[in-house]
N, C-alpha and C positions, 0 to 999 in steps of 0.2 A: 463016427463022423467022417465023411469022405474028405479028400484033399481040397476039393473046390470050396466046401464050406469053411474049412480051416483058413484058406487063403483070403476069404472074404472077412472072416471074423478077426483075424490078426490086426489088420489096419484099424478096424473099428475099436478094438481093445486098446491099441496103442494111442489112438486119439483120445479116448476116455481117460487114460492114465495121464496124458499131458494136461488135459483140462482140469482133472482133479488136483494135480500138483500145483497148477497155477492158482486154482481157487484156494487151496490150503495156504499157499504163500501169501495170497492177498489177505486172508483172514489173519494170519500171523502178523502181517505188517500193520493192518488196521487196528487190531486189538492189542498189539504190543509194539507201539511206535517207539522208534529209537530217539532218545532224548539225551541231553547233557547229563542229566541225573542218572539215567540207566547206564550210560557209558562209564561215569565216574564210580558207580557201584560195581562195575564189572571189570576192574583192573586197568581202565584207561581213563586218564584225566584229559578232557578236552577243554581248551581255553574258551572263554566267552567270546573273545575276539582273537583271531589268529595273529601271531606276531611275525611281521615281515622281516626276513633276514637281510640286513644291509650288505653292501659289497664287501668282499673279503678276498684275501690272497694267501693261499697256503701252498704247501708242496706235497704232492702225493707220493706213494711208495715207489713210484718209478722215477722220481726226481723231477717231474714236470710241475709247472705252476698251474694251479687250478683256482678258479674264481667262483662267484655266485652262479655262473652258468652251469656249474656241475649239478645244481639242484633243479634245473629246468626240465620239464616234461617227464619227470619220474617221481614216484613216491620214494622218499629217502629215510631210512632208519639211521639215526645218528647216535653213537655212543661215545662218550668221553672217557678214555681210560689210558692205560700205559702198559707196555710189554713186560715190565718188571713187577707188575701187580701180582701178589701172591694168591689171591682168592677171588675177589668179586669180578674182576675183568675176565678171566678165563671162563668162569661159570656163566657170565652174561653173554659172552661171545658164543658159547656153546648153545645157549638157548636161542640166540638169533640164528645160528646155523640151522637148528632144528626147525625153526619157523620158516626159514628160507627153503629148506627141503620140502616142507609142506606146500609152499607156493609152487615149487617145481612140479610136485605131484599133481596139483590142481591146475597146472598150465596157466598160472597167474603171476609168473615171476618176471615177465618181460618189462613190466612198468614199475619194478621195484629195484632199488639198489641199497647197499649197506655201506656206511662209512664209519670207521673208528677214528676219532680225532685224539691224538696224543696230548696228554697234559704234562708230558715229561720230555720236552724238546731237547734237553741236553744229552739224554741217553738214547732216545728213540730216533735213530737215523732212518732215512728212507729204506735202506737195506734191512734194518732190523724190523721195520714195520712190514715190509714185503714178506719176510719170512713168517711173521706173526699172523697177519690177517690171512695169508695164503694157506696157513695150516687149517684154518676153519673153513675157508672157501676161496678158491682162486679168483672168484668174481668180486670179493669184498675189497674195499678201498681203504687204504691207510693214509692218514693226513697228519702233517706236522707243520710247524712254522715257528716264528720267533714268539717270545712270551707275550709281547704286546698284542699281536694278532690273535693268538689263542685266547688271551684274556678277554678281548673285545667280543669275539665270537661266542665264547662261553657265556658271557653276561647276557647276550641277546637270547640265549636259549635257557636262561635261568639256571645255569650250572655254575657251581663254585668249586674251586680246588685250591689246595695249599700244600706246602711241603713240610714234612715232619722228619727231622734228622734223627737217624738211628745211632750213627757214630760218625767218625771223621770222614769215612768213605762211602757210607750208605745212607739212603733216605727213602722214605715212603711218600706217596702222594695221596692225600685224602681228596675225594671227589664224589659228586653225585653218582648214583648208580642207575638213574632212569634212562630209558631208551626213547629218544625224541623221534617224533614223526613229522617230516616236512612234506608238504603237498607239492604237486608239480608246478605250482606258481612260486615256490620258494618261501612259503609261509610255514612257520612252526605252529601246528594245529594242536599239539598236546604231547603226551608221553605215556608209554606203557609203564605200569607200576609193578614193582617186585612184590612177591616172588613170581618169576616168569614161567608161564606154562605155554609152550609153543602152540598147542591147539587153541587155547583161549586167546592168544595173541592173534591168531588167524581170524577167529570170530570177531574180535575187536576191530581188526583192520578192515574187514569187510563192512562192519557196522559203521565205522567212522566214515568210510567212503559214501555209504548210503545216507548218513546223516548230513554230510557236507554238501551232497548233491541236491538236497531239498530246496 
C-alpha cells in the first residue's frame, strides 16, 4: 500500500474509532444507568438529599482562618482524623493519596481538594497538622478548631467522635472512618465506604459526578 493511501485511510480509521467509542459509551450509559442503588452497592453511599454545610470557622495548617468559602468551586474529600491515630488514619490518608495520584495521572485533579479535619484539637496544632498532611501530599489541607466548632461541623457530616483515656497522660479518639464528599456548592453528597480501593474510588467519583449532573 502506497503512502498516499495510508494518509487517506488513517483519518478515516481514526474517525471510525471515535464514533465506535462514543457508541459504546452511549450503550453502557443507557443500559447500565447510574442510580443511588448502584452507587451504594459499589462502595459509595449517596444521600437521598444532599446535606448543605452551614457556615463554620476553623484554622488551617498554616494558621489562617478558613470558612465555608473553602468548599466553594471544588469537590472536597473530607476525612475526620487525628495525627496520633495509630492505624485507621494513616491507612485512610494513604488511600486518599493514591486516589489523588490517580486524579493527577488522569489530569482531573484541578477541581478536587483534600481536607483532614482533626478531632484532637488539644494535640493537633497547625504545625503538627502541616507536617502530617504534608507527608501524604503538600496540596492536602489540615484543619483544626475549638471543640465546639469541630463538634458542630462533624454532626453536619454525620460524624461522631469521643475520647478514650488510656492512662493519665495518653488517650485515643474514636471516630468514623468514612471519607466525605462535598460538591462545589458546599453540599455533603455522600461518602466513600471502607475498605478503600483508590481505583474504585476514582470510578465512584466519576459516577457520582455523572449521577448528580442528571
